[in-house]
N, C-alpha and C positions, 0 to 999 in steps of 0.2 A: 442170335449169331454169336459165337465164344468172340470175346475181345483178342486183340494181339497182346502178347507178353509186355510190351512196351506200353500200351494203353491202360493194362492193369495197374503197372506201375506207378505211370503218372498220376493214376486216379486215388491210390492210395497217399501218395508224396503230397497231391492237393489237397485231397480232402483233409487228411490228417487225421479222420477219425475211422477205427475198426469197431465196430460193434461185435460182442463178444455174446454170442448166444450158446445158452448152457442150460439144460435143464427144462425147456419149452415143450410144452406139449403140442402134439401135431396139429391139433384143432386149432391154436393161436399161433400157427407160425405165418400164414397170409397175413392177418391181420397186424402182425409184428412188424413184419417186413414193410407192409404199405405204410405203416406209422413213421418207421426209419428212414423209407424215402421221402415220404412228405415232408419231414423234420428236415432235409438234406443231408442226411448220412446214408452215403452211398455204397459204403464196403462195410461186410460183415462176413464174419466165422461162425461156423456152426463148428461146437468140438466135438470131438471123440471123446468117449470115458464117463459118461452122463448116462446115455443110454447104450445098447449093445450096438456092437459095429453095424450090423444089418438096419435096425431102426436108423442111425446117423446115416447111413448111406442113402435110405429112402427120405429123411427130413432134405438132404442136401439136393438129392435129385428132385424134390418136389420143388423146392425154393428156386434152384437154378433154373428149372422149367419156365416158372412162374416171372423172375423177377431178372432172368440173368441178361438180357437186353438192354437194361436199365440200370443195374447195380452191378458190384464186382462182388462175387460170393467166394470165400475160403473155406477151408476145413482148418480148426485148431487140436490142438495136442495131436498134433500126428507124428506116434513115436515109433512107427514101423513102416516097412515100403508096403506091406499089406493093407494098412489104413491109406497110404498115399496113392495107391491104385484104385482103392473103392472111393476116394476123393475126386478123383479124374474122371472116372468112370461115371460120377454123378454128375460130372460139369463143373468140379470147382477149379478156381482161376489163379488161386494160390495156396501157399500151405504154411501153416504157424506151427511152432514148436515149443516147449518150455525149457529145452535143453539143446545142447548141438549135437544132431544126429547126422553122422557124415552119409550114411547109405540113403537117408531121406533126403538129403540135400541133393545127391548125384541125381537119386532119382526125377527128382522135382527136375533139374536142369536138364537132365536126359528128355525129358516131355516139355521143355521149353515152357513152364510156369514159371511164378515167382515164388521163391523162399524167403521166408522169416523165420529165423533160428534165433533161439532164447539163449542170452549170455548175462553175465554179471559184472565180471572184471574186465579190465581194459585187453586182457590176454586173452580172454574167451571172445569178445567182440570182436578183436582183430583178426583170431583164428576162425572163427564163423564166417567172417566176410570173405577171408580168402580162401574158405572151401568152397564157395560159390553162392553164400545167401547174397539176396541182392538188397534185404534190409535187415538189421539186427534188432531184435525184441530184447529191451531191456526190463529183466523180469527178477526179483520184483523191485517197482523202480520206486517205491514208497518208503522204502528201508534206506535207500539212499539220498532221497531228496534232489531237488533240480539243481543243485550246485555240484552236485557228481555228475551230472551231465556236462555242465561247462567245462567241467577238469577235463571228462575224458577226450571231450570233443576237440580240446587244444592239440593233442597231438595228432588223435585220429579223426580229422574234419572232412576228410571224404567218405567216412563210413555214416550213411543215414542210419538214426535209431529211431524206433518208436516204443515209447514206454508202455509198460504195462503192471499194473497192481496199484490200486488205489487212486487213480486217476479220476477228477472229476471237472465239475464245470468252474469249481472256484479254483481251482491249482493248475489246470491244464497249459495257461497263459504262461504260467511260471516255466514249464517243462518247454514248451515252444521257443521262448525268449532265451533259455539257455542253449538251445541248439537241437532239441529235437523235431524231426518232421512232422509228430502227432503222436497220438497215443490208442491203446486197444481200451476200450470202456465196457464193463461188464453190469455190476447191479446197478450203478447209478445211472444208468440208460436201460440195459434191458431189466426192467425190476419186472420180477416174478409175481410179486404181489398185484402190483396194476395190471399185469397181463393176466390173472386170474378172474379179477374183479371187471375184465374188459373194457378196462380205463386207458386204451391208446392212446386219446389225446394227450394224456399227460406224458406219455413217450415221444409224440412228435414235439411237444411243448419243449423238453429236455435236450431233442435232437437239436432243435433251433438253437437251444442256449447253449450248447457246446460247440456249433458251429459259429456263432458269434462270438464266441471266447476264441476260438482259435484263429479266426480270421484277424480280428482285434490284434491278437499276440501276433501275428505274421504282418499285420499293418496294412491289411485287404480293404 
């Protein structure tokens, strides 16, 4: 059963971690998402752009059908409404873009789903939020650092920011304490080498490490 828009937004804010799934072969998807779930990471995006759109659609469809009741599955690198339509048809509950795409934002809101637009500067962050993004993806966050978050959040305290790029278990706490609600985590969590070797236990352990780090930073 699909989650409501508010349930999805609350889950992303509360969980604080979005796993970035890119370049994972079909046969590894179910064990990967099982490992993420067991580690407490309940939000994940499957990105467009690595495989063709049809294969990405099929991956989203399979994962949403299997984990949609227990996890919050979205689509990443959604640069146009064609991809957005495929994502929603597959069952995705949120979209993520690396840039500000007004047509995608409008389409997402029209379909009553959660939108996370990529931005870099204070002007872009504010613009994305005013266009209708529910969360703003600061990307690439590692080129700016946690101090940047604190500076930006001072005048834009009302805008929820999620950091993407170079975030891991050792530094996620800095970004959260600076004002971010959480982070998108790619290779530090969704490690392709571990996946191909069948070491899903290490992914579960990394997920638990990240959840602990973010909860400590939030004072949970």
